[in-house]
DRENNUSE-539508 format. One line per 5 residues: for each residue x, y, z of C-alpha. Coordinates in pm, 1 decimal. Layout:
REM residues N
X/Y/Z; ...
END
This chain:
REM residues 196
2948.9/-1517.9/7241.1; 2968.1/-1171.7/7218.3; 3393.9/-1204.7/7246.8; 3343.7/-1447.6/6958.6; 3129.8/-1266.0/6743.9
3378.2/-933.2/6855.7; 3692.4/-1111.6/6712.7; 3519.7/-1268.9/6429.3; 3369.5/-931.6/6280.5; 3736.6/-778.2/6203.5
3851.8/-1094.5/6112.8; 3588.7/-1181.5/5833.2; 3621.2/-802.3/5682.7; 4007.4/-848.4/5674.4; 3931.2/-1192.6/5504.5
3698.6/-1034.7/5263.8; 3896.7/-768.6/5154.0; 4209.3/-953.7/5105.1; 4068.1/-1224.6/4970.9; 3888.0/-996.7/4676.2
4215.6/-876.1/4601.8; 4388.4/-1198.7/4558.9; 4116.9/-1314.7/4388.6; 4196.2/-1054.4/4119.9; 4550.3/-1134.8/4140.2
4485.9/-1494.1/4078.9; 4248.2/-1425.9/3775.4; 4497.3/-1232.5/3650.6; 4732.7/-1494.5/3702.5; 4492.4/-1764.4/3525.1
4517.3/-1489.4/3211.4; 4889.8/-1502.2/3186.3; 4920.6/-1857.2/3202.8; 4669.5/-1881.6/2944.3; 4902.0/-1621.2/2748.7
5198.7/-1807.1/2798.6; 5062.2/-2141.1/2712.5; 4905.4/-2036.5/2374.2; 5248.5/-1835.7/2292.0; 5427.2/-2189.8/2314.6
5152.2/-2380.2/2115.4; 5225.8/-2137.1/1858.6; 5637.3/-2114.3/1873.1; 5614.4/-2521.4/1875.6; 5332.5/-2627.5/1616.8
5325.1/-2330.6/1399.1; 5671.5/-2213.9/1374.4; 5886.7/-2564.0/1490.1; 6059.7/-2343.9/1746.6; 6009.2/-2411.1/2083.4
6093.6/-2114.6/2363.7; 6199.6/-2266.7/2669.8; 6045.5/-1942.9/2912.0; 5674.7/-2031.0/2842.8; 5668.5/-2320.0/3028.3
5831.0/-2183.5/3346.9; 5597.5/-1858.8/3348.0; 5281.8/-2088.3/3300.8; 5402.5/-2280.7/3609.7; 5458.9/-1977.4/3815.6
5164.3/-1842.0/3737.4; 4927.6/-2153.2/3806.8; 5136.2/-2181.2/4117.2; 5028.1/-1784.9/4244.1; 4661.6/-1909.9/4086.7
4615.4/-2174.4/4289.5; 4793.9/-2022.8/4685.1; 4569.9/-1692.4/4614.1; 4227.9/-1891.0/4500.9; 4239.3/-2180.1/4697.2
4152.5/-1983.3/5011.1; 3803.9/-1797.6/4872.2; 3733.0/-2166.4/4771.6; 3783.3/-2320.6/5134.3; 3607.3/-1979.2/5297.2
3292.0/-2037.2/5059.1; 3278.7/-2426.8/5095.7; 3396.9/-2460.8/4762.7; 3649.4/-2781.6/4804.0; 3485.7/-3133.0/4761.3
3379.1/-3257.7/5115.2; 3156.9/-3550.8/5186.8; 2912.3/-3368.2/5433.2; 2627.8/-3629.9/5417.0; 2728.4/-3759.2/5836.4
2763.7/-3387.9/5895.6; 2387.5/-3338.4/5724.6; 2272.7/-3616.4/5908.6; 2353.7/-3526.7/6288.4; 2170.1/-3333.8/6482.1
2281.0/-2940.0/6436.0; 2469.0/-2978.2/6765.6; 2658.2/-3270.5/6700.3; 2724.4/-3206.9/6339.0; 2870.5/-2869.2/6433.6
3113.3/-3013.3/6722.1; 3195.6/-3276.1/6441.1; 3275.6/-2970.2/6147.9; 3486.0/-2813.1/6460.3; 3729.5/-3105.0/6516.2
3768.2/-3155.6/6081.2; 3868.2/-2782.5/6109.7; 4058.5/-2782.9/6427.1; 4241.6/-3090.5/6256.7; 4285.2/-2864.7/5948.1
4446.6/-2574.2/6154.7; 4718.4/-2857.5/6292.9; 4765.4/-2980.1/5946.1; 4779.2/-2575.5/5772.2; 5022.6/-2444.7/6078.0
5283.4/-2761.9/5962.7; 5221.9/-2617.6/5643.6; 5314.8/-2317.6/5747.1; 5655.6/-2430.3/5828.0; 5722.6/-2650.3/5513.6
5605.9/-2307.8/5317.0; 5862.1/-2131.0/5473.1; 6112.4/-2365.0/5465.9; 6092.1/-2396.0/5071.7; 6088.8/-1972.8/5033.5
6427.4/-1996.8/5286.7; 6590.4/-2313.0/5232.4; 6816.5/-2480.6/4974.3; 6601.3/-2419.6/4695.0; 6501.8/-2122.3/4718.2
6823.7/-2002.9/4683.5; 6854.7/-2139.9/4345.3; 6696.4/-1908.0/4025.1; 6424.6/-2046.4/3723.2; 6620.0/-2169.7/3413.7
6450.6/-1986.6/3153.0; 6249.3/-1683.9/3359.7; 6447.2/-1377.9/3352.9; 6274.7/-1027.4/3470.9; 6441.4/-700.3/3329.1
6586.0/-464.1/3615.2; 6658.8/-131.2/3388.2; 6420.3/55.1/3147.2; 6624.2/-33.9/2817.9; 6631.4/-423.0/2916.9
6994.8/-432.7/2925.2; 7015.6/-600.2/3266.0; 6803.8/-862.2/3404.0; 6737.0/-1091.4/3669.4; 6679.0/-1480.1/3700.4
6380.8/-1567.2/3851.6; 6473.7/-1671.0/4212.7; 6254.6/-1969.7/4285.6; 6183.5/-1853.3/4629.6; 5944.2/-1639.8/4421.7
5774.7/-1894.2/4278.3; 5762.7/-2112.7/4607.5; 5638.6/-1775.0/4842.6; 5273.7/-1921.1/4680.7; 5231.3/-2187.6/4906.0
5361.6/-1994.2/5201.1; 5093.5/-1731.0/5127.2; 4862.1/-1909.1/5014.1; 4849.2/-2163.1/5377.0; 4874.2/-1819.9/5518.3
4569.2/-1700.8/5402.4; 4443.3/-2080.1/5435.9; 4515.8/-2077.4/5795.1; 4330.9/-1691.2/5835.9; 3997.4/-1862.9/5687.4
4036.6/-2174.8/5897.1; 4043.6/-1922.2/6223.0; 3743.9/-1768.1/6120.7; 3560.4/-2078.4/6015.4; 3650.5/-2179.6/6328.2
3485.3/-1900.0/6519.6; 3193.3/-1909.2/6328.8; 3111.3/-2295.9/6384.3; 3172.3/-2219.6/6748.3; 2865.7/-1937.8/6713.9
2687.4/-2181.8/6546.5; 2747.5/-2419.0/6833.5; 2625.0/-2187.4/7063.4; 2303.5/-2091.6/6875.1; 2364.6/-1772.8/6760.7
2407.2/-1881.5/6361.8; 2152.0/-1579.6/6295.6; 2411.2/-1313.3/6448.0; 2658.4/-1433.4/6165.6; 2688.5/-1236.3/5861.1
2675.4/-1454.0/5556.2; 2988.7/-1479.9/5349.8; 2946.3/-1329.0/5002.7; 2997.5/-1608.3/4720.8; 3258.0/-1426.8/4439.6
3283.6/-1588.6/4098.2; 3621.4/-1672.4/3932.9; 3716.4/-1317.5/3832.1; 3677.4/-1148.0/4217.1; 3333.6/-1022.1/4169.0
3075.6/-1032.1/4403.0
END
């Protein structure tokens, strides 16, 4: 069990700090998404002249928010789950069942990493968005159409973070099954804005 704790401590620390930054960027993405939607509502319903870019900008922010916030929810047990069976079983049997489910999740996440990388580097990632532009000069005279690979990178980054959290949860479950639950440091629950 000492070896598991030796691996778990740095992985937990890395996940803690990386996910704190991810929550901050995810909260910023939510704020930008709200601003883009409000701009679109104003232009569409008040000025009767819909803009082409706010919908894509909101979608871009929503994808990055989901990719960056989901690992925190997974780590803190915030996903919807039916844990009635695990709670009713004896501690060790419930732990083994939880471990099997985490291993199955890891298998799905490994496949998802390959899919995410394929979305970034594949055929769809070679195109650019229809209405999102990023200035490439200080005087805004030159712009770059945002590549779709930037948008699809949210899937790849999110799944990588979920995989790291899943491995941490597998190690924590193994330590608990072996009777070392009292030696685990608790996972700090953070709010949506990134504060703890």
